[in-house]
PATI-898378 format. One record per residue (C-alpha): residue number from 1; residue in three letters; chain; x, y, z. Coordinates in steps of 0.25 Angstrom, whole numbers. Example, Ala and Ser with C-alpha at 12.3 -4.5 7.8 and 13.67 -1.06 7.14 Angstrom:
# PATI-898378
  drense  rolo  dofi      X      Y      Z
       1   ALA     A     49    -18     31
       2   SER     A     55     -4     29
//
This chain:
# PATI-898378
  drense  rolo  dofi      X      Y      Z
       1   MET     A   -245    247    -23
       2   GLN     A   -243    232    -18
       3   TYR     A   -253    226     -9
       4   MET     A   -250    212     -2
       5   ALA     A   -262    204      1
       6   LEU     A   -260    195     13
       7   ILE     A   -269    183     14
       8   TYR     A   -274    178     28
       9   THR     A   -282    166     27
      10   ASP     A   -288    158     40
      11   PRO     A   -283    142     37
      12   GLN     A   -297    137     41
      13   ARG     A   -304    146     30
      14   LYS     A   -296    145     18
      15   PRO     A   -298    136      8
      16   VAL     A   -291    121      9
      17   PRO     A   -281    117     -2
      18   GLY     A   -287    105    -11
      19   THR     A   -301    110    -10
      20   PRO     A   -309    117    -20
      21   ALA     A   -310    130    -11
      22   PHE     A   -296    129    -11
      23   ASP     A   -296    128    -26
      24   GLU     A   -306    139    -28
      25   ALA     A   -297    149    -20
      26   MET     A   -285    145    -27
      27   LYS     A   -292    149    -41
      28   ARG     A   -296    162    -34
      29   TYR     A   -282    165    -30
      30   PHE     A   -277    163    -44
      31   ALA     A   -287    171    -50
      32   PHE     A   -284    183    -40
      33   THR     A   -268    181    -43
      34   ALA     A   -272    180    -58
      35   MET     A   -280    194    -56
      36   LEU     A   -269    201    -49
      37   LYS     A   -259    197    -60
      38   GLU     A   -268    201    -71
      39   LYS     A   -270    215    -65
      40   GLY     A   -254    215    -63
      41   ALA     A   -256    215    -47
      42   PHE     A   -250    203    -43
      43   ILE     A   -236    203    -37
      44   ALA     A   -235    191    -27
      45   GLY     A   -245    181    -20
      46   ASP     A   -244    167    -14
      47   PRO     A   -250    159     -3
      48   LEU     A   -242    156      9
      49   LYS     A   -239    142     15
      50   GLU     A   -248    139     27
      51   VAL     A   -245    146     39
      52   GLU     A   -238    135     47
      53   THR     A   -226    137     37
      54   ALA     A   -224    151     42
      55   THR     A   -212    154     50
      56   SER     A   -212    168     58
      57   ILE     A   -199    175     60
      58   ARG     A   -197    185     72
      59   VAL     A   -184    192     76
      60   LYS     A   -181    194     90
      61   ASP     A   -169    199     97
      62   GLY     A   -161    197     83
      63   ARG     A   -166    181     84
      64   VAL     A   -175    175     73
      65   GLU     A   -187    168     79
      66   THR     A   -196    159     70
      67   MET     A   -210    154     73
      68   ASP     A   -217    144     64
      69   GLY     A   -230    149     58
      70   PRO     A   -235    163     58
      71   PHE     A   -233    172     71
      72   ALA     A   -246    177     71
      73   GLU     A   -258    167     76
      74   THR     A   -270    171     66
      75   LYS     A   -282    163     61
      76   GLU     A   -278    169     46
      77   HIS     A   -265    165     41
      78   LEU     A   -257    173     29
      79   GLY     A   -260    164     17
      80   GLY     A   -253    171      6
      81   TYR     A   -252    185      0
      82   TYR     A   -254    193    -13
      83   LEU     A   -246    204    -16
      84   PHE     A   -252    213    -27
      85   ASP     A   -252    228    -33
      86   ALA     A   -265    236    -31
      87   PRO     A   -267    250    -34
      88   ASP     A   -273    253    -21
      89   ILE     A   -278    246     -7
      90   ASP     A   -293    244    -13
      91   THR     A   -287    236    -26
      92   ALA     A   -278    229    -16
      93   ILE     A   -291    225     -7
      94   ARG     A   -299    223    -19
      95   TYR     A   -287    212    -23
      96   GLY     A   -286    207    -10
      97   ALA     A   -301    203     -9
      98   MET     A   -300    194    -20
      99   ILE     A   -289    185    -14
     100   PRO     A   -297    173    -10
     101   ALA     A   -294    171      4
     102   ALA     A   -300    185      6
     103   GLY     A   -312    176      7
     104   HIS     A   -308    167     19
     105   GLY     A   -297    175     24
     106   THR     A   -290    190     24
     107   ILE     A   -282    197     16
     108   GLU     A   -273    208     19
     109   ILE     A   -270    219     10
     110   ARG     A   -256    227     13
     111   PRO     A   -250    237      4
     112   VAL     A   -235    234      0
     113   MET     A   -225    244      6
     114   SER     A   -216    247     -4
     115   ILE     A   -202    251      2
     116   GLY     A   -193    247    -10
//
């Protein structure tokens, strides 16, 4: 079964680019991605650009409305994702706990509903 791991982080708590903590976090992300690939579980995964680059869209009465930034005002922001195969939710949770941001943010695991 495919699972989506949504990576939410508080910008005040995540490592800052250009620091040793950031470099260490990136090494851990690369190692995690390599592990998923070795197991044949990796499907996709990427970081997202900063929340300030987001555009939210709504359609009301047939008219498209756009807003800069995310719709929800939250402390944690969606910062990236992984899409992987896992035989069950327990394995998916184990993988999610290995994502470096789990130490300073939240990882949301959801099964992907196959409708095709």
